[in-house]
Every structure is written in C-alpha cells, then in structure tokens.
C-alpha positions as CSV (number, residue, x, y, z in Angstrom):
1,M,0.0,0.0,0.0
2,N,2.9,2.4,0.8
3,V,4.2,2.2,-2.8
4,N,0.8,2.8,-4.3
5,F,0.2,5.7,-2.0
6,T,3.5,7.3,-3.0
7,F,2.7,6.9,-6.7
8,R,-0.8,8.4,-6.2
9,D,0.6,11.2,-4.1
10,F,3.0,12.0,-6.9
11,I,0.2,11.9,-9.5
12,V,-2.0,14.3,-7.5
13,Y,0.7,16.9,-7.1
14,F,2.1,16.5,-10.6
15,L,-1.4,17.0,-12.1
16,T,-1.9,20.0,-9.8
17,G,1.3,21.6,-10.9
18,I,0.8,21.0,-14.6
19,S,-2.8,22.2,-14.4
20,F,-1.5,25.5,-12.9
21,L,1.0,25.9,-15.7
22,L,-1.7,25.2,-18.3
23,G,-3.9,27.8,-16.6
24,L,-1.1,30.4,-16.7
25,A,-0.5,29.5,-20.4
26,L,-4.2,30.2,-21.2
27,I,-4.0,33.5,-19.5
28,Y,-0.6,34.8,-20.7
29,W,0.2,33.1,-24.0
30,T,-1.6,33.7,-27.2
31,N,-0.1,30.5,-28.6
32,P,0.8,28.2,-25.6
33,L,1.7,25.3,-27.9
34,F,4.4,27.3,-29.7
35,L,7.1,26.7,-27.1
36,C,6.4,23.0,-26.8
37,S,6.4,22.5,-30.6
38,N,9.7,24.2,-31.0
39,F,11.4,23.2,-27.8
40,Y,13.5,20.3,-29.2
41,Q,14.8,22.5,-32.0
42,I,17.0,24.2,-29.4
43,E,20.4,22.6,-29.3
44,F,20.7,22.7,-25.5
45,A,17.4,20.9,-25.1
46,K,18.7,18.1,-27.4
47,E,21.9,17.6,-25.5
48,Y,20.4,17.6,-22.0
49,S,16.9,16.3,-22.7
50,I,17.0,13.7,-19.9
51,L,18.2,16.2,-17.3
52,I,15.7,18.8,-18.5
53,T,12.9,16.2,-18.3
54,V,13.8,15.2,-14.8
55,F,14.1,18.8,-13.7
56,T,10.8,19.8,-15.3
57,I,8.9,16.9,-13.7
58,S,10.4,17.7,-10.3
59,T,9.6,21.4,-10.6
60,I,6.0,20.7,-11.6
61,Y,5.7,18.3,-8.6
62,I,7.1,20.9,-6.2
63,L,4.7,23.5,-7.7
64,G,1.8,21.1,-7.0
65,H,3.0,21.0,-3.3
66,L,3.0,24.8,-3.2
67,I,-0.6,24.8,-4.4
68,G,-1.4,22.3,-1.7
69,M,0.3,24.6,0.9
70,V,-2.0,27.4,-0.3
71,D,-4.9,25.1,0.4
72,T,-3.6,24.4,3.9
73,L,-3.2,28.2,4.6
74,I,-6.8,28.7,3.5
75,M,-7.9,26.1,5.9
76,K,-6.0,27.7,8.7
77,Y,-7.5,31.1,7.8
78,Y,-11.0,29.7,7.9
79,C,-10.4,28.0,11.3
80,F,-8.9,31.3,12.7
81,M,-11.9,33.3,11.5
82,Y,-14.4,30.7,12.7
83,N,-12.9,30.7,16.2
84,K,-12.9,34.5,16.3
85,L,-16.3,35.1,14.9
86,K,-18.5,32.0,15.6
87,N,-20.3,33.7,18.5
88,N,-20.7,37.1,16.8
89,K,-24.4,38.0,16.4
90,N,-24.0,40.6,13.7
91,I,-26.0,39.6,10.6
92,I,-23.3,40.7,8.2
93,I,-20.7,38.6,10.1
94,K,-23.0,35.6,10.0
95,I,-23.5,35.9,6.3
96,F,-19.7,36.3,5.8
97,M,-19.0,33.2,7.8
98,K,-21.7,31.2,5.9
99,L,-20.2,32.2,2.6
100,S,-16.7,31.3,3.9
101,E,-18.0,27.9,4.9
102,I,-19.5,27.3,1.5
103,L,-16.4,28.5,-0.4
104,L,-13.6,27.4,1.8
105,Y,-14.7,24.5,4.1
106,R,-17.5,22.3,2.6
107,Q,-15.2,20.5,0.2
108,R,-13.1,19.2,3.1
109,I,-13.3,15.8,4.7
110,S,-13.4,17.4,8.2
111,Y,-16.7,19.1,7.5
112,H,-18.4,15.9,6.2
113,A,-17.0,13.8,9.1
114,I,-18.8,16.0,11.6
115,Q,-21.9,16.4,9.5
116,Q,-22.4,12.7,8.9
117,S,-21.8,11.8,12.5
118,K,-25.0,13.7,13.4
119,F,-27.1,11.2,11.5
120,G,-25.6,7.8,12.4
121,E,-22.9,5.8,14.0
122,P,-20.1,6.2,14.8
123,K,-20.3,9.6,16.5
124,Y,-17.4,12.1,16.4
125,S,-17.4,14.8,19.0
126,T,-14.3,16.3,17.3
127,V,-12.6,16.0,13.9
128,D,-9.7,14.4,15.8
129,D,-11.9,11.5,16.7
130,F,-12.6,10.8,13.0
131,W,-8.9,10.9,12.1
132,C,-8.1,8.6,15.0
133,L,-10.6,6.1,13.5
134,C,-8.8,6.5,10.2
135,A,-5.5,5.8,11.9
136,K,-7.0,2.7,13.5
137,L,-8.2,1.4,10.1
138,Q,-4.6,2.0,8.7
139,K,-3.2,0.0,11.6
140,E,-5.6,-2.8,10.8
141,N,-4.7,-2.6,7.1
142,N,-8.3,-1.8,6.2
143,Y,-7.7,1.8,5.1
144,S,-6.9,1.1,1.4
145,Y,-10.6,0.8,0.6
146,A,-11.2,4.5,1.5
147,E,-7.8,5.7,0.3
148,Y,-8.9,6.3,-3.3
149,W,-11.6,8.8,-2.3
150,Y,-9.1,10.6,0.0
151,I,-6.7,11.0,-2.9
152,M,-9.4,12.2,-5.3
153,N,-10.7,14.7,-2.8
154,D,-7.1,16.0,-2.4
155,L,-6.7,16.3,-6.1
156,F,-9.9,18.3,-6.8
157,K,-9.3,20.5,-3.8
158,N,-6.0,21.5,-5.3
159,L,-7.5,21.9,-8.7
160,S,-10.1,24.3,-7.2
161,I,-7.3,26.4,-5.8
162,V,-5.6,26.5,-9.2
163,S,-8.9,27.7,-10.9
164,L,-9.4,30.2,-8.1
165,I,-5.9,31.7,-8.6
166,C,-6.5,31.8,-12.4
167,I,-9.9,33.6,-11.8
168,I,-8.1,36.2,-9.7
169,I,-5.4,36.7,-12.3
170,S,-8.0,36.9,-15.1
171,I,-9.9,39.6,-13.2
172,F,-6.8,41.8,-12.9
173,K,-6.2,41.2,-16.7
174,Q,-9.9,41.8,-17.4
175,E,-10.2,38.6,-19.5
176,Y,-13.9,38.0,-19.1
177,L,-14.1,34.8,-21.2
178,L,-11.3,33.3,-19.1
179,I,-13.1,34.5,-15.9
180,L,-16.2,32.6,-17.0
181,T,-14.2,29.5,-18.1
182,F,-12.3,29.3,-14.8
183,S,-15.4,30.0,-12.8
184,V,-17.2,27.0,-14.4
185,L,-14.1,24.9,-13.7
186,E,-14.1,26.1,-10.1
187,I,-17.7,25.0,-9.6
188,L,-17.0,21.7,-11.2
189,F,-13.8,21.1,-9.1
190,V,-15.4,22.1,-5.8
191,S,-18.5,20.0,-6.5
192,R,-16.3,16.9,-7.2
193,A,-14.2,17.6,-4.1
194,I,-17.4,17.7,-2.0
195,Q,-18.6,14.5,-3.5
196,F,-15.3,12.6,-2.9
197,A,-15.1,13.9,0.7
198,K,-18.6,12.5,1.3
199,Y,-17.6,9.1,-0.3
200,F,-14.4,9.0,1.9
201,V,-16.3,9.6,5.1
202,L,-19.0,7.1,4.2
203,T,-16.5,4.4,3.3
204,V,-14.6,4.9,6.6
205,R,-17.9,4.7,8.5
206,R,-18.9,1.5,6.7
207,I,-15.5,-0.2,7.1
208,S,-15.5,0.7,10.8
209,K,-18.8,-1.2,11.3
210,I,-17.5,-4.4,9.8
C-alpha cells in the first residue's frame, strides 16, 4: 500500500502543478503550444533532454505541493476566522461566515465527518476522533478501501485552488471569457471535491462497522 500511495501522491501533485501551468498558459500566452512544438529545436534541449525532463517533472511536482500549501493556509485562515467570529451575532458577520464555509470548508473531509456523524454511527465529537478512526483502520490494514476517495478529494481541492488563482489573475487582466471559463471549472472542481469527501467519510464509517 505504501508504494501505491506514494505513486498516487506523486500523480496528485504532478497533475496539480501541470494544471496550474496550463492555466497560466491560457492567460498569458496567445499560442501556448508554440514553445512545446519548438522546444526540441533548441540545441541545448537536445543535448540535455533527460536532465531537463527530470528537472521539469520535479519542478511541476514541487509547484503542486506549493498549491497544496495554499490550500492548507486557506484552511488555517478559515479556522482562525471561525474561532474569532463564531459567537458574533452581527448579521453581516453571520453571512460572511456562511459564505466562507461554502467557499472554503464544505469541500473538506473534516466538514463531512462532523456532519455525517450527526445522523448515524459512529459519533465524532471532534474532527480528531474521526482521524483517530482512520488511523485505527490504517493500523488494521483496512484503510486502502477508502484511500482512493481521499486522494481524489485532495486532487480536486488542489484543482479548485488552481482555478481560483486563475480567476483572480483573469480579473486583474480583465479577461472576461477566461473568468467565465475558470469560474465554471471552479464550480466543477469544488463539487467533485465535496462528492469525494462524502464518499471517503461514508467508506470509513462502513468499514468501521465491519
């Protein structure tokens, strides 16, 4: 399982990194395929093609991790705002927190772990209880059945961050067609992340009952 997980982990962050580069290509390049089609006509590229390939793949992978770090920072920001404002009675603050929940939190496994525990067994009083259950399943070698949904949720969360960044850049550049395109992708990616988060939590719950 460790080998498969490492491979899937690499694919998630590689796809995230390459998606970000493709997004930037759509925004900034009128002909994004020009460089690729002419790349191997460069003498340096011919001589060091293997080295360039390894470096490019590694860079894209690291870029994917940087996008994942942005996702983590967004989560920390939401938790900070929630702890500060959860007891605030101001209607504007309540609307702001509800919108923040929809945009920043509902695609996360933690949200669905707590929500689903309200309607069945097992119950989780905190998110840590749910992750302890996941750790227990890992120790018993039963976690692999849910692992796929976790990886897919992670991928689509990262892709939603990519599309969000591209939306912001497109707004500054006043590229309205790209704003619309990336907005549609954002809705799609967030919806799929939500769906996979639900599947992951449901699978963990079902395995824990066996």
